C-alpha positions as CSV (number, residue, x, y, z in Angstrom):
1,M,80.4,111.1,137.8
2,N,77.5,113.3,137.0
3,K,76.0,114.3,133.7
4,K,77.8,117.6,133.6
5,I,81.2,116.0,133.9
6,T,80.3,113.4,131.3
7,L,79.3,116.2,128.9
8,I,82.5,118.1,129.5
9,L,84.6,115.0,128.7
10,A,82.5,114.3,125.6
11,V,83.1,117.9,124.4
12,A,86.9,117.5,125.0
13,A,87.0,114.3,122.9
14,L,84.9,115.9,120.1
15,L,87.2,118.9,119.9
16,S,90.2,116.7,119.8
17,I,88.7,114.7,116.9
18,I,87.7,117.8,115.0
19,S,91.2,119.4,115.4
20,I,93.0,116.2,114.4
21,T,90.8,115.7,111.4
22,A,91.6,119.2,110.3
23,A,95.3,118.6,110.8
24,S,95.3,115.6,108.5
25,A,94.4,117.8,105.5
26,Q,97.3,119.2,103.4
27,T,97.8,122.9,103.4
28,G,99.5,124.7,100.5
29,N,99.4,128.2,99.1
30,T,95.8,129.2,99.9
31,N,96.1,132.7,98.4
32,S,95.3,132.3,94.7
33,S,97.0,135.6,93.7
34,T,100.5,134.6,95.2
35,W,103.3,132.2,94.6
36,P,105.6,133.4,97.3
37,M,108.7,131.2,96.7
38,F,110.3,128.5,94.8
39,H,108.7,125.0,95.3
40,A,105.5,126.5,96.7
41,G,104.0,123.5,95.1
42,V,100.2,123.7,95.5
43,T,98.0,126.7,95.1
44,A,94.3,127.5,95.4
45,S,94.5,129.2,92.1
46,S,93.2,127.6,88.9
47,G,95.7,127.6,86.1
48,P,94.9,128.6,82.5
49,N,93.0,126.2,80.3
50,T,94.9,127.2,77.2
51,S,98.5,128.1,76.3
52,Q,97.8,131.6,75.1
53,L,100.8,134.0,75.6
54,A,99.7,137.0,77.6
55,W,103.0,138.8,77.7
56,N,106.8,138.2,77.8
57,F,109.6,140.3,79.1
58,T,113.2,140.0,77.9
59,T,116.1,140.3,80.4
60,G,119.7,140.8,79.6
61,G,120.8,137.2,80.3
62,S,119.8,133.6,80.4
63,M,117.5,132.5,83.2
64,W,117.7,129.6,85.7
65,S,115.8,131.3,88.5
66,S,112.1,130.6,89.0
67,P,109.6,133.4,89.5
68,A,107.7,134.3,92.7
69,V,104.5,136.3,92.7
70,A,103.1,138.5,95.5
71,D,101.2,141.7,95.8
72,G,100.7,142.2,92.1
73,L,104.3,141.8,91.3
74,L,106.5,139.1,89.8
75,F,110.0,138.7,91.1
76,T,112.9,136.8,89.5
77,G,116.7,136.8,88.9
78,S,118.7,136.6,85.7
79,Y,122.3,135.7,84.5
80,D,122.6,139.5,83.7
81,H,123.1,139.9,87.5
82,Q,119.7,141.6,87.9
83,V,116.8,141.0,90.2
84,Y,113.6,142.1,88.5
85,A,110.1,143.1,89.7
86,L,107.5,143.2,87.0
87,N,103.8,144.1,87.0
88,V,102.0,140.7,86.7
89,T,99.2,142.1,84.5
90,T,101.3,143.9,81.9
91,G,104.9,142.5,82.3
92,S,106.2,146.1,82.6
93,I,109.3,146.6,84.8
94,V,108.7,148.1,88.2
95,W,112.3,148.0,89.4
96,N,115.5,146.1,89.1
97,F,118.4,145.6,91.5
98,T,122.0,144.8,90.4
99,T,124.0,142.1,92.2
100,G,127.6,141.2,91.6
101,G,127.1,137.9,89.9
102,M,124.7,135.6,87.9
103,I,121.6,134.5,89.7
104,D,120.6,130.9,89.9
105,S,118.6,131.3,93.1
106,S,114.9,131.9,93.1
107,P,113.3,134.6,95.2
108,A,111.2,134.2,98.4
109,V,108.8,137.0,99.3
110,S,107.7,137.6,102.9
111,N,106.5,140.6,104.9
112,G,107.4,143.1,102.2
113,I,110.9,141.8,101.6
114,V,112.3,139.8,98.6
115,Y,115.1,137.4,99.6
116,I,117.3,136.0,96.8
117,G,120.8,134.6,96.4
118,S,123.5,135.5,93.9
119,N,126.7,133.9,92.6
120,D,128.5,136.8,94.1
121,N,128.3,134.8,97.4
122,N,125.5,137.0,98.9
123,L,122.0,136.6,100.0
124,Y,120.1,139.8,99.5
125,A,117.0,141.2,101.2
126,L,115.3,143.9,99.1
127,N,112.3,146.1,99.7
128,E,109.4,144.6,97.8
129,T,108.0,148.0,96.6
130,D,111.1,149.7,95.2
131,G,114.0,147.2,95.3
132,A,116.0,149.1,97.8
133,L,118.6,147.1,99.7
134,V,117.5,146.2,103.2
135,W,120.6,144.1,104.0
136,N,122.9,141.5,102.5
137,Y,124.8,138.6,104.0
138,T,128.1,137.3,102.5
139,T,128.8,133.5,102.5
140,G,132.0,131.8,101.5
141,S,130.8,130.8,98.0
142,Q,128.0,131.1,95.4
143,V,124.4,131.1,96.7
144,Q,122.4,129.0,94.2
145,S,120.0,127.6,96.8
146,S,116.7,129.3,97.0
147,P,115.7,130.8,100.4
148,N,112.8,129.8,102.6
149,V,111.3,132.1,105.2
150,A,109.8,130.9,108.5
151,N,110.0,131.5,112.2
152,N,111.3,135.1,111.6
153,M,114.3,133.5,109.9
154,V,115.5,133.0,106.4
155,Y,117.1,129.6,105.6
156,F,119.3,128.9,102.5
157,G,122.3,126.9,101.4
158,S,125.6,128.0,99.9
159,N,128.3,126.3,97.9
160,D,130.6,126.8,100.9
161,H,128.9,123.6,102.2
162,N,126.8,125.4,104.8
163,L,123.1,125.8,105.5
164,Y,122.4,129.2,107.0
165,A,119.7,130.6,109.2
166,L,119.6,134.4,109.4
167,N,117.3,136.9,111.2
168,A,114.8,137.8,108.5
169,A,114.7,141.5,109.6
170,T,118.4,142.2,110.1
171,G,120.3,139.5,108.3
172,A,122.2,138.7,111.5
173,L,123.4,135.1,111.7
174,E,121.3,132.8,113.9
175,W,123.3,129.6,113.1
176,N,124.9,127.7,110.3
177,F,125.4,123.9,109.8
178,T,128.3,122.5,107.8
179,T,127.6,119.6,105.4
180,G,130.2,117.7,103.4
181,N,129.7,119.5,100.1
182,N,127.7,122.2,98.2
183,V,124.2,122.9,99.3
184,I,122.2,123.8,96.2
185,S,119.0,122.1,97.5
186,S,116.5,124.6,98.8
187,P,115.4,123.9,102.4
188,A,111.9,123.0,103.6
189,V,110.9,124.3,107.0
190,Y,108.1,122.5,108.9
191,N,107.2,121.9,112.5
192,G,110.4,123.2,114.0
193,T,112.7,121.3,111.6
194,V,114.7,122.3,108.5
195,Y,115.2,119.6,105.8
196,V,117.7,120.0,103.0
197,G,119.9,117.9,100.7
198,S,123.6,118.3,100.0
199,Y,126.1,117.3,97.3
200,D,127.6,115.0,100.0
201,H,124.8,112.6,99.1
202,K,122.9,113.2,102.3
203,V,119.5,114.5,103.3
204,Y,119.6,116.4,106.6
205,A,117.0,117.2,109.3
206,L,118.1,120.1,111.6
207,N,116.4,121.9,114.5
208,A,115.1,125.0,112.9
209,Y,116.0,127.2,115.9
210,T,119.4,125.9,116.8
211,G,120.7,124.1,113.8
212,S,121.4,120.9,115.8
213,L,121.4,117.7,113.8
214,Q,118.3,115.5,114.3
215,W,119.1,112.9,111.6
216,N,120.7,112.4,108.2
217,F,120.0,109.9,105.5
218,T,122.6,108.8,102.9
219,T,121.5,108.3,99.3
220,G,123.7,106.9,96.5
221,S,124.7,110.2,95.0
222,V,124.3,114.0,94.9
223,V,121.1,115.5,96.3
224,E,120.3,118.7,94.5
225,S,116.5,118.2,94.7
226,S,114.5,120.1,97.3
227,P,112.4,118.2,99.8
228,A,108.6,118.2,100.0
229,L,106.7,117.1,103.1
230,A,103.2,115.8,103.7
231,D,101.6,113.7,106.5
232,G,104.8,113.1,108.3
233,I,106.7,111.9,105.2
234,L,109.6,113.7,103.4
235,Y,110.0,113.2,99.6
236,I,113.2,114.0,97.7
237,G,115.2,113.0,94.6
238,S,118.8,112.0,94.2
239,Y,121.3,111.7,91.4
240,D,121.3,108.0,92.2
241,N,118.2,107.8,90.0
242,N,115.7,107.5,92.9
243,T,112.9,109.4,94.5
244,Y,112.8,108.7,98.2
245,A,110.1,108.8,100.8
246,L,111.5,109.1,104.4
247,N,109.9,109.3,107.8
248,A,110.2,113.0,108.6
249,S,110.8,112.3,112.3
250,T,113.4,109.6,112.1
251,G,114.8,109.6,108.5
252,V,114.0,106.0,108.1
253,S,113.3,105.0,104.4
254,I,109.6,104.2,103.7
255,W,110.0,103.6,99.9
256,N,112.0,104.6,97.0
257,M,111.3,104.5,93.2
258,S,113.8,104.5,90.4
259,T,113.3,106.3,87.1
260,G,113.9,104.9,83.7
261,Y,117.3,106.5,83.1
262,D,120.4,105.6,84.9
263,L,121.7,109.0,85.9
264,C,119.8,111.4,88.2
265,V,116.6,112.9,89.6
266,Q,117.2,116.6,89.8
267,A,113.6,117.5,89.9
268,S,112.0,118.5,93.3
269,P,108.8,116.7,94.1
270,V,105.4,118.2,95.1
271,V,102.7,116.4,97.1
272,S,99.0,117.0,96.7
273,N,95.9,114.9,97.6
274,G,98.0,111.8,98.4
275,I,100.0,111.9,95.1
276,V,103.7,112.7,94.7
277,Y,104.4,114.5,91.4
278,T,108.0,114.7,90.1
279,G,110.2,114.6,87.1
280,G,112.6,111.8,86.1
281,S,115.2,114.3,84.8
282,Y,117.0,112.6,81.9
283,D,114.3,110.0,81.1
284,G,111.9,112.8,80.2
285,N,109.1,111.4,82.3
286,V,106.7,113.1,84.7
287,Y,105.8,110.6,87.4
288,A,102.7,110.5,89.7
289,Y,103.3,108.2,92.7
290,N,101.0,107.0,95.5
291,A,102.4,109.0,98.4
292,T,101.9,106.1,100.9
293,N,103.6,103.2,99.0
294,G,105.3,104.7,95.9
295,N,103.2,102.8,93.4
296,V,103.2,104.5,90.0
297,L,99.8,106.0,89.2
298,W,100.7,107.4,85.8
299,T,103.6,108.7,83.8
300,Y,103.8,111.2,80.9
301,N,106.8,111.3,78.6
302,T,107.9,114.8,77.5
303,T,110.7,113.8,75.2
304,P,110.1,115.6,71.9
305,T,108.8,113.2,69.3
306,V,109.5,115.7,66.4
307,A,112.5,118.0,65.9
308,Q,112.4,121.2,67.8
309,T,112.0,124.5,65.9
310,P,115.3,125.3,64.1
311,G,117.5,127.7,66.2
312,I,115.9,126.7,69.5
313,E,118.4,125.5,72.1
314,T,117.3,122.1,73.4
315,A,117.5,120.7,76.9
316,T,118.1,117.1,78.0
317,G,115.2,116.4,80.5
318,I,113.3,117.7,83.4
319,Y,114.8,120.0,86.1
320,S,111.6,121.6,87.1
321,A,109.5,121.2,90.3
322,P,105.9,120.7,89.3
323,A,103.1,123.1,90.3
324,V,99.7,121.8,91.2
325,A,96.7,124.1,90.7
326,G,93.1,122.8,90.7
327,N,93.2,119.5,88.8
328,A,96.2,120.3,86.7
329,V,99.9,119.8,87.1
330,Y,102.2,122.3,85.4
331,I,105.8,121.3,84.8
332,N,108.7,122.5,82.6
333,A,110.6,119.9,80.5
334,F,113.1,120.4,77.7
335,N,111.9,123.6,76.1
336,D,108.2,123.3,76.9
337,T,105.8,124.0,79.7
338,Y,103.2,121.2,80.1
339,A,99.8,121.3,81.6
340,L,98.7,117.7,82.6
341,D,95.5,116.4,84.2
342,A,96.5,115.7,87.8
343,T,94.4,112.5,88.1
344,T,95.2,110.8,84.7
345,G,98.3,112.5,83.4
346,K,96.5,113.4,80.2
347,L,97.9,116.3,78.2
348,I,95.9,119.5,78.5
349,W,98.3,121.9,76.6
350,T,101.9,122.7,75.9
351,F,103.8,126.0,75.4
352,Q,107.2,126.1,73.7
353,T,109.9,128.6,74.5
354,N,113.1,129.3,72.6
355,G,115.4,127.9,75.2
356,V,116.1,125.4,77.9
357,L,113.7,125.4,80.8
358,Y,115.7,124.9,84.0
359,S,113.2,127.0,86.0
360,S,110.0,125.8,87.7
361,P,106.6,127.4,86.9
362,A,104.7,129.6,89.2
363,V,100.9,129.7,89.2
364,A,98.9,132.7,90.4
365,N,96.0,134.9,89.2
366,G,94.9,132.1,86.9
367,M,98.2,132.4,85.0
368,V,101.4,130.3,84.6
369,Y,104.7,132.2,84.8
370,V,107.9,130.7,83.4
371,D,111.5,131.8,83.1
372,S,113.5,130.5,80.1
373,Y,117.1,130.2,79.2
374,D,116.2,132.2,76.1
375,R,116.3,135.3,78.4
376,N,112.5,135.7,78.6
377,I,109.9,135.6,81.3
378,Y,106.6,134.3,79.9
379,A,103.1,134.8,81.2
380,I,100.8,132.1,79.9
381,G,97.0,132.5,80.1
382,T,94.3,135.2,79.9
383,V,95.2,138.3,81.8
384,T,92.9,139.4,84.6
385,A,93.5,142.5,86.7
386,A,95.7,141.6,89.6
387,P,94.8,142.6,93.2
388,T,95.9,146.1,94.3
389,P,99.4,145.7,95.8
390,S,99.3,145.9,99.6
391,P,102.7,144.7,100.9
392,S,102.7,143.6,104.5
393,P,104.8,145.6,107.0
394,Q,108.5,144.6,107.1
395,P,109.5,142.5,110.0
396,T,111.0,144.1,113.1
397,A,114.3,143.2,114.6
398,S,112.7,141.5,117.5
399,P,114.3,138.3,118.9
400,T,113.5,135.1,117.1
401,P,110.4,133.5,118.6
402,A,110.6,130.6,120.9
403,P,110.3,127.1,119.5
404,T,106.5,127.2,120.1
405,S,106.1,129.5,117.1
406,T,104.0,128.3,114.2
407,P,106.0,127.3,111.2
408,A,105.1,128.7,107.8
409,P,103.0,126.2,105.8
410,S,103.9,125.4,102.2
411,T,103.5,122.0,100.6
412,S,103.4,120.2,103.9
413,T,100.9,119.1,106.5
414,N,100.1,121.8,109.1
415,Y,101.2,120.0,112.2
416,T,100.3,123.0,114.4
417,S,96.7,121.8,114.5
418,Y,97.8,118.6,116.2
419,I,99.4,120.6,119.0
420,V,96.3,122.8,119.4
421,A,94.1,119.7,119.6
422,A,96.3,118.2,122.2
423,V,96.4,121.4,124.3
424,I,92.6,121.8,124.1
425,A,91.9,118.2,125.1
426,I,94.4,118.3,128.0
427,L,93.0,121.6,129.5
428,I,89.4,120.5,129.3
429,V,90.1,117.1,130.8
430,I,92.0,118.7,133.6
431,A,89.1,121.0,134.3
432,A,86.7,118.1,134.2
433,V,88.8,116.1,136.7
434,A,89.1,119.1,139.0
435,L,85.4,119.6,139.0
436,W,84.8,115.9,139.7
437,L,87.2,115.9,142.6
438,S,85.7,119.1,144.1
439,R,82.2,117.5,144.0
440,R,83.6,114.2,145.4
441,H,84.9,116.0,148.5
442,K,81.7,117.8,149.2
């Protein structure tokens, strides 16, 4: 084999190594001015260093929904049946849309459309700019699950026991999968697979394009937690008091860790830099686990050590999914929002609201946004001018892409890079072999 062929093969190997190395790094929300959906998890934005209140907006009802931020707007839902869009800089209302029921679901924003469920049994698609109805899809029960948008489809659960996949542009049903009970867990969509939990005690992995079952894993109780994925591992909590790490391809258990209270883990985990962050629900602890083996790296107890302010409704633990920004973890517990050092768990600051915090924080533009059961939306931090809104074009009603489409990254590893690496290596090796054979026959 001559020097040219040897050089070609060396380049092929080098490209493969570079691509695979890039693929091993976690990808999250790389746009520091957005937090596009519930459980976005990790952002390039740095959060605020102090708990200064920038603004608050009062809705007409209590709030369980978690905010999303995109294109200079904050989107959320309320028990007053309204979907709100607020200016992220001032907190002033831009538009609101009335549904037929209370809203537990959190919005997802993609390609100029806001997707959100309601207890009136519908999933709504609204124009990001003015709140106009694009379409709605009616299920058989309340939609408390928060949607996830990927592959030109929107995925969400319903209390009619189904996980749905709809065409994101038209709302047409692509497929649905029936579990044994309510699906309040919000799905994660990665590498052609949808992962979700159900009140039937199971975690499911389904083909994202067809809804066919790939595997399921049975926990000891209800699974309301929403899954997070990184480096081929799925992390999720269960009411059986455990956080589980499962092989994302097979569903085989890798490790599980029990919290300090014999009831449940409602909180949804987030993974960043090899650490799993989650809440222990009723034990009041924030946990940082080694993502590989589940070893506890640190805990922080959020249980109030002094009486809460008189007249403030108190919660009983942690329901929140953490948000990681820079070297800080933001999480809601009881009535407070906490900022903790991501490496040590040391307290940076707290912010107290006047009600239970069932929602999860969103971090964007150097701010933390929180919805409270006291009917308010809070913006914590020092206000800076938000980017000029420039919504992306709305999706067309073109057919759903073939299974080779790139899944939307969130808190998972970007597996697409592995595929690209393999294709590059194979093509170059084939070219090198062809060249060698051609020279051999001369």
